[in-house]
C-alpha atoms as one frame of an Amber mdcrd trajectory, in Angstrom:
protein
   0.000   0.000   0.000   0.971   3.636  -0.449   0.163   6.111   2.308   0.303
   9.815   1.494   1.248  12.593   3.892  -1.658  13.519   6.123  -3.784  10.445
   5.446  -5.663   8.618   8.216  -5.507   4.902   7.404  -7.434   2.182   9.237
  -6.349  -1.458   9.472  -9.195  -3.915   9.992  -9.615  -7.678   9.850 -10.483
 -10.642  12.062  -8.393 -11.668  15.055  -5.055 -13.091  13.937  -5.210 -11.489
  10.490  -1.897  -9.651  10.915  -2.915  -6.092  11.900  -0.626  -5.765  14.934
   2.155  -7.639  13.142   1.998  -5.119  10.306   2.346  -2.235  12.773   5.341
  -3.961  14.379   6.994  -4.352  10.986   6.258  -0.735  10.060   7.823   0.444
  13.330  10.862  -1.847  12.912  10.037  -3.898  16.005   9.881  -6.956  13.738
  12.181  -7.464  10.734  10.899  -7.427   7.172  10.939 -10.984   5.781  10.105
 -10.016   2.217   9.408  -6.827   0.304  10.379  -3.329   1.419   9.037  -0.553
   3.599   9.958   2.907   2.375   9.697   6.104   4.402   9.975   9.155   2.154
  11.618   6.851  -0.385  14.216   5.472   2.052  14.242   1.829   3.162  13.544
   1.807   6.913  16.064  -0.998   7.343  18.740   1.619   6.625  17.328   4.118
   9.145  18.642   3.875  12.702  16.050   3.244  15.408  16.880   6.576  17.001
  16.347   8.512  13.767  13.203   6.513  12.974  11.816   7.472  16.400  12.182
  11.143  15.434   9.839  10.587  12.495   7.537   7.784  13.614   5.789   7.170
  16.944   3.951   3.968  17.843   1.348   3.487  20.572   0.982  -0.231  21.236
  -1.271  -2.111  23.642   1.713  -3.461  25.544   2.764  -0.323  27.430   2.718
  -0.976  31.187   1.105   1.747  33.257   1.680   0.204  36.686   4.571   2.448
  37.732   3.742   5.732  39.504   5.045   8.197  36.907   3.369  11.556  36.568
   1.722  12.540  33.284   4.544  15.045  32.733   7.192  12.346  33.296   5.398
  10.003  30.887   5.264  12.733  28.261   8.959  13.529  28.669   9.759   9.878
  27.911   8.830  10.723  24.331  11.905  12.951  24.159  14.268   9.976  24.595
  15.443   9.975  20.921  16.607  13.575  21.316  18.463  13.282  24.629  22.226
  13.462  24.921  24.237  10.484  26.131  23.947  11.911  29.640  20.184  11.671
  29.348  19.367  15.143  30.664  16.344  17.031  29.335  16.969  20.507  27.971
  14.684  23.509  28.028  13.678  22.591  24.474  12.642  19.070  25.594  10.495
  20.474  28.386   8.951  23.016  26.008   8.039  20.313  23.476   6.582  18.081
  26.217   4.451  20.947  27.534   3.142  21.627  24.024   2.412  17.898  23.541
   0.344  17.835  26.740  -1.489  20.936  25.561  -2.283  19.366  22.181  -3.518
  16.205  23.913  -5.632  18.311  26.304  -3.897  16.781  29.307  -1.961  19.771
  30.729  -4.297  20.094  33.710  -3.286  16.584  34.781   0.465  17.016  34.313
   1.265  16.437  37.991  -1.171  13.556  38.466   0.127   9.997  38.553  -0.635
   7.905  35.479  -2.036   5.228  37.811  -4.602   7.622  39.264  -6.376   8.921
  36.161  -9.141   7.443  34.004  -8.685   5.179  31.007  -9.459   7.939  28.546
  -7.054  10.289  30.293  -4.322   7.632  30.222  -4.759   7.230  26.481  -4.414
  10.993  26.069  -1.265  10.931  28.202   0.211   8.175  26.032  -0.685  10.136
  22.908   1.075  13.152  24.449   4.157  10.957  24.951   4.016  10.041  21.251
   3.556  13.686  20.243   6.637  14.631  22.257   8.623  12.643  19.690   7.498
  15.240  17.122   6.525  12.484  14.683   5.384  12.846  11.104   3.760   9.384
  11.313   1.678   8.021  14.191   0.993   4.273  14.451  -1.811   3.185  16.800
  -2.840  -0.307  17.869  -6.516  -0.132  18.867  -6.272   3.258  20.613  -9.859
   2.978  21.930  -9.538  -0.545  23.351 -11.285  -0.933  26.752 -12.726   2.605
  26.590 -16.406   3.499  26.886 -18.092   5.207  23.943 -17.563   8.705  25.313
 -13.830   8.184  25.783 -13.589   6.417  22.403 -14.987   9.442  20.602 -12.885
  11.832  22.669  -9.629  10.018  21.823 -10.462   9.643  18.121 -11.593  13.264
  17.838  -8.197  14.251  19.279  -6.314  12.065  16.794  -8.334  13.407  13.859
  -7.760  16.988  15.014  -4.007  16.383  15.159  -4.170  14.722  11.754  -5.922
  17.746  10.267  -4.005  20.505  12.056  -0.463  19.126  11.745  -0.831  16.962
   8.600   0.448  14.040  10.664  -0.061  10.697   8.943  -1.993   8.166  11.047
  -2.169   4.378  10.633  -4.421   2.754  13.218  -5.816  -0.706  13.960  -9.586
  -0.798  14.486 -11.944  -3.535  15.632 -15.024  -1.318  15.534 -15.868  -0.997
  11.840 -18.233   1.927  12.363 -15.502   3.947  14.067 -13.127   3.130  11.206
 -15.767   4.289   8.721 -16.207   7.625  10.495 -12.566   8.566  11.069 -10.463
   7.032   8.278  -9.719   8.345   4.794  -8.910   4.816   3.635  -9.200   1.321
   5.096  -7.067  -1.764   4.517  -8.683  -5.150   5.124  -6.339  -7.956   6.188
  -7.161 -11.653   6.400  -4.655 -14.380   7.219  -1.746 -12.044   6.541  -3.007
 -11.025   3.100  -4.460  -7.747   1.853  -8.088  -8.315   0.830  -9.070  -4.730
  -0.003  -7.657  -1.212   0.293  -9.803   1.803  -0.464 -12.223   4.376   0.912
 -14.746   3.321   3.581 -17.533   3.329   0.979 -15.504   1.055  -1.293 -14.424
  -1.352   1.433 -17.164  -1.626   4.058 -19.791  -3.665   2.245 -21.956  -6.448
   3.619 -20.372  -8.802   1.071 -16.830  -8.071   2.272 -17.797  -8.430   5.932
 -19.473 -11.785   5.351 -16.519 -13.042   3.309 -13.780 -11.902   5.713 -15.501
 -12.008   9.095 -18.060 -14.739   8.378 -20.852 -12.508   9.690 -24.090 -11.454
   8.060 -24.726  -7.737   8.497 -26.539  -4.916   6.775 -24.830  -1.734   5.634
 -26.370   1.652   4.947 -25.167   5.253   4.850 -24.971   7.131   8.116 -27.607
   9.889   7.719 -25.298  12.461   9.332 -21.856  11.717   7.854 -22.889   9.747
   4.749 -20.231   7.174   5.642 -21.039   3.451   5.691 -22.757   2.210   8.841
 -22.848  -1.480   9.768 -26.083  -2.769  11.284 -26.237  -5.966  13.304 -29.186
  -7.737  14.871 -29.486 -10.551  17.395 -30.002 -13.958  15.754 -29.172 -12.601
  12.290 -26.361 -15.156  11.958 -27.790 -17.968  14.120 -31.591 -17.730  13.872
 -32.230 -21.197  15.370 -30.228 -20.673  18.564
């Protein structure tokens, strides 16, 4: 696939289809076994991890939040690629971290411990940490996982605002197809490690594709507000005799 500057790309597919693996390959956590990944025309295998971290930030589901760091300390961790060998933050690092917290609307919680704030606030703090890297590309692995609908919309509205205001490219894994339809410019469908479709939400999110890839019968119609595809499910639609 080709991703242009400023695009918001969604990765969808059933469990085990390769969504998280693709993000790990894109972020150089896993090696490329075949093919190439180019960033601005340069093979990422030739880019040092430190330099890659100045261009690309990745928010995975595996970040531990059990240690009592403050939101400000968590945000400053995003400055690691820019620190000297002595590891001391400069005035510039602190300035960038403060701006990242402001962009993520988390400044008012800067002195609170990450273990003492809500799930939605923690996600914003982690996004602030990513923003402190000053990335051009943001990779997200299910950023709304375990959040209620209010926090889901709050986090995704923030990401879309950053995408629009800073032209930051976003590639995010989604399980909720309706959220992907509302927030993404394009969607890639993966199944068993293969690309099934890649296109706009209207091109990709059809009842035929969902039944083929997910094995689920659904109905699709246009959202009356956004005119994006909306997936409708009903109890017993797939197992009427149970």
